[in-house]
C-alpha positions in Angstrom: 12.7 -1.8 21.9 12.2 -3.0 18.7 8.8 -0.7 18.6 10.8 2.0 20.4 13.7 2.0 17.6 11.1 1.4 14.8 9.1 4.6 16.3 12.1 6.5 16.5 13.0 5.7 13.3 9.5 6.7 12.0 9.5 9.8 14.2 13.1 11.0 12.1 11.7 10.2 8.7 8.3 12.2 9.0 10.5 15.6 10.1 13.1 14.8 7.3 10.1 14.9 4.8 8.7 17.9 5.8 12.5 19.5 5.2 12.9 17.9 1.6 9.5 18.8 0.7 9.7 22.5 1.8 12.6 22.6 -0.4 11.8 20.8 -3.0 8.5 22.4 -3.8 10.5 25.2 -5.0 12.4 23.7 -7.7 11.1 24.2 -11.2 8.4 21.4 -12.6 10.8 20.8 -15.5 13.3 19.2 -13.5 11.0 16.4 -12.3 13.0 13.2 -12.7 16.0 14.7 -13.7 19.4 14.2 -12.0 19.7 17.7 -11.9 16.6 18.1 -9.4 19.1 16.3 -6.9 22.0 18.3 -7.9 20.3 21.4 -7.0 19.0 20.1 -3.8 22.2 19.3 -2.9 23.0 23.4 -2.4 20.1 23.9 -0.2 21.1 23.4 3.5 17.6 23.0 4.6 17.0 19.9 2.2 20.5 18.6 3.5 19.3 19.1 6.8 16.3 17.1 5.8 18.2 14.2 4.2 20.4 14.0 7.6 17.4 13.7 9.5 15.9 11.2 7.2 19.3 9.0 6.8 19.4 9.2 10.8 16.1 7.4 10.7 17.2 5.3 8.0 19.7 4.1 10.4 17.6 3.0 13.2 15.3 1.3 10.4 18.1 -0.7 9.4 18.9 -1.7 13.4 15.5 -2.8 13.7 15.4 -4.9 10.4 18.2 -6.4 11.5 16.7 -7.7 14.6 13.3 -8.1 13.7 11.3 -9.3 10.1 9.8 -6.7 7.5 6.5 -7.4 8.5 7.3 -6.2 11.7 8.9 -3.5 11.2 7.2 -1.7 8.0 3.9 -1.4 9.2 5.4 1.0 12.2 7.6 3.1 9.9 4.3 3.8 8.1 3.5 6.1 10.9 6.1 8.4 9.8 3.1 10.4 8.4 1.8 11.2 12.0 5.1 12.9 13.0 5.3 14.8 9.7 1.8 16.2 10.2 3.0 16.8 13.9 5.8 18.5 12.8 3.6 20.8 10.3 1.6 21.5 13.0 4.2 22.8 15.0 5.2 24.8 12.2 1.9 26.2 10.7 0.6 26.8 14.5 -2.7 25.2 13.5 -5.0 23.4 15.7 -6.1 19.4 14.9 -9.6 19.0 14.2 -11.8 15.8 14.5 -10.7 14.4 11.1 -7.2 14.3 11.9 -7.8 12.9 15.1 -9.8 10.2 13.4 -7.1 9.8 11.1 -4.2 9.6 14.0 -6.1 7.0 15.7 -6.6 4.9 12.4 -2.9 4.8 11.8 -1.9 3.9 15.2 -4.9 1.5 16.0 -4.4 -0.4 12.5 -1.0 -1.1 13.0 -1.2 -2.5 16.4 -4.4 -4.3 15.4 -2.3 -5.6 12.5 1.0 -6.5 14.7 -1.5 -8.0 17.2 -3.2 -10.3 14.9 -0.6 -11.2 12.7 2.1 -11.7 15.2 4.5 -11.9 12.2 7.6 -14.2 13.0 9.9 -16.9 11.2 11.5 -16.1 8.5 15.5 -16.8 6.9 18.0 -16.0 4.9 17.4 -17.0 1.4 20.4 -17.8 -0.8 21.6 -15.0 -2.8 20.5 -16.6 -5.8 17.5 -18.0 -5.0 14.4 -17.7 -7.0 12.7 -16.6 -4.4 14.3 -13.4 -5.5 12.4 -13.5 -8.5 9.5 -11.8 -6.5 11.2 -8.4 -6.4 11.0 -8.4 -10.5 7.2 -7.5 -10.6 7.6 -5.3 -7.8 10.2 -3.3 -9.9 7.9 -3.0 -12.9 5.3 -2.0 -10.9 7.2 1.0 -9.8 7.8 1.5 -13.6 4.4 1.4 -14.6 3.6 3.7 -12.0 5.8 6.5 -13.3 4.6 5.9 -16.7 1.3 6.1 -15.8 1.8 9.8 -14.4 3.9 10.8 -16.8 1.0 12.6 -18.8 -1.5 13.0 -16.2 -2.0 16.3 -13.9 0.5 17.2 -11.5 -1.8 15.8 -8.5 -2.0 12.4 -10.2 1.9 12.5 -11.5 2.8 13.3 -7.9 0.6 10.6 -6.5 1.9 8.2 -9.0 5.6 9.1 -8.5 4.7 9.0 -4.7 3.3 5.6 -4.9 6.5 4.4 -6.9 8.9 5.7 -4.5 7.1 3.6 -1.8 7.1 0.6 -3.7 11.0 0.8 -4.2 11.1 1.8 -0.1 9.6 -1.4 0.5 12.3 -3.3 -1.8 15.2 -1.2 -0.4 13.9 -2.3 3.0 13.9 -6.0 2.1 17.8 -5.7 0.6 18.4 -3.8 3.9 17.8 -6.7 6.1 19.1 -9.3 4.0 22.4 -7.5 3.8 22.6 -7.0 7.1 22.1 -10.5 7.9 24.6 -11.4 5.2 27.1 -9.4 6.9 26.9 -11.5 9.8 27.8 -14.4 8.0 31.4 -12.7 7.1 33.0 -11.0 3.9 31.1 -13.2 1.7 28.3 -10.8 1.2 30.3 -8.7 -0.9 30.2 -11.5 -3.4 26.7 -11.3 -3.8 24.5 -8.7 -5.9 22.1 -7.4 -3.2 24.5 -4.7 -1.4 25.4 -3.5 -5.0 21.5 -3.4 -6.1 20.7 -1.7 -2.6 22.1 1.9 -3.4 20.7 2.2 -6.8 17.1 1.5 -5.4 17.6 4.0 -2.5 18.7 6.5 -5.6 16.1 6.0 -7.8 13.6 6.0 -4.8 15.2 9.1 -3.7 14.6 10.8 -6.7 11.0 9.6 -7.6 10.3 11.1 -3.7 11.3 14.3 -4.6 10.3 14.5 -7.9 6.9 14.0 -6.0 7.6 16.8 -3.5 8.6 18.8 -6.5 4.9 18.5 -7.8 2.9 18.7 -5.2 2.4 19.3 -1.7 3.1 16.7 1.2 -0.9 16.4 1.7 -0.7 15.0 -1.9 2.7 13.4 -2.4 3.4 11.7 1.0 0.5 9.4 1.8 1.0 7.1 -1.1 4.7 7.1 -0.3 3.8 5.7 3.4 1.1 3.7 2.4 3.1 1.6 -0.3 6.1 0.7 1.5 4.9 -1.4 4.4 2.5 -2.8 1.8 5.5 -4.2 -0.4 7.5 -4.7 2.6 5.0 -7.2 4.0 4.8 -9.2 0.5 8.2 -9.3 -0.1 9.2 -10.2 3.2 7.0 -13.1 3.0 8.0 -14.3 -0.5 11.7 -13.9 0.0 12.3 -14.4 3.8 9.4 -16.8 3.9 8.0 -14.8 6.9 4.6 -15.7 7.9 1.8 -14.3 9.6 -1.2 -16.4 11.5 -3.6 -17.5 9.4 -6.4 -18.4 11.5 -9.7 -16.7 10.8 -9.8 -14.4 13.5 -6.0 -13.4 12.6 -6.9 -13.1 9.3 -10.0 -10.8 9.8 -7.7 -8.9 12.3 -4.7 -8.5 10.0 -7.0 -7.3 7.0 -8.9 -4.8 8.9 -5.7 -3.4 10.6 -4.3 -2.9 6.9 -7.3 -1.1 5.8 -7.5 0.9 9.0 -3.9 2.2 8.3 -4.3 2.9 4.9 -7.7 5.0 5.6 -6.0 6.6 8.4 -2.6 7.7 5.8 -5.2 9.0 3.5 -6.9 11.1 6.0 -4.1 12.5 7.2 -2.5 13.2 3.9 -5.5 15.4 2.9 -4.6 17.5 5.9 -4.4 21.4 4.8 -1.5 21.4 7.9 0.6 19.0 5.6 0.6 21.8 2.7 3.0 24.9 2.2 1.1 28.1 3.4 2.6 29.9 0.3 1.2 29.8 -3.4 2.0 27.2 -5.8 4.1 28.9 -8.3 2.6 29.9 -11.8 2.3 26.6 -14.1 
């Protein structure tokens, strides 16, 4: 059941990303990384519809995170790119080639292999002020470094850097979501901790970075980095903060590494698809 819920979340996320990118790509480049980008997008029905669909996907993802470990949920959420590709295929009426079929097999097979080999399990709710939460600090610093790296680069590199930074923050958001939902089960004392208040801040910054990436380049460039970064960060933080663990036998480790490599390779292949790009020409620079 958790797998079906998570796949439903990935489907809604993928559809939502396509709608958001269609809207954000039409905004002036000068609005990247500025709050006015979000303010302008809020006046667009298509973007609002995409956000609504994405929020529904995030709700389903939150349900899955409440019932399952981060290491189980985030790899499945990475399949949102598959659903984005399918949505773009329906919109653009283009056939699927062998390269796209290979990417689909790699993503799906990589996720299945990772979960089968690793069988992520365990984990417990950490103390709100545990030193385990220090693991989130280098994640935030990494997101900031990616933003700084992309500032003076070409649009393509900038889009990939901003998208990767958004994926990093989305991975942190997954961990904060799971922590908040589990803490809610222990009573209203969760309101006395810092995690529920940091969660929306991380979500808004991640959203701004994501829309800025969508503003800079088509989905074929701006979405794969987000999709690849989120599960990797989610798995790392799930182990560091919740003490989730994977099987560590030699056979399991080989399967886990092979699954992650296949998943990332498939995401890159699918992300290069021209069906994820808008059919219109880019505005003049």
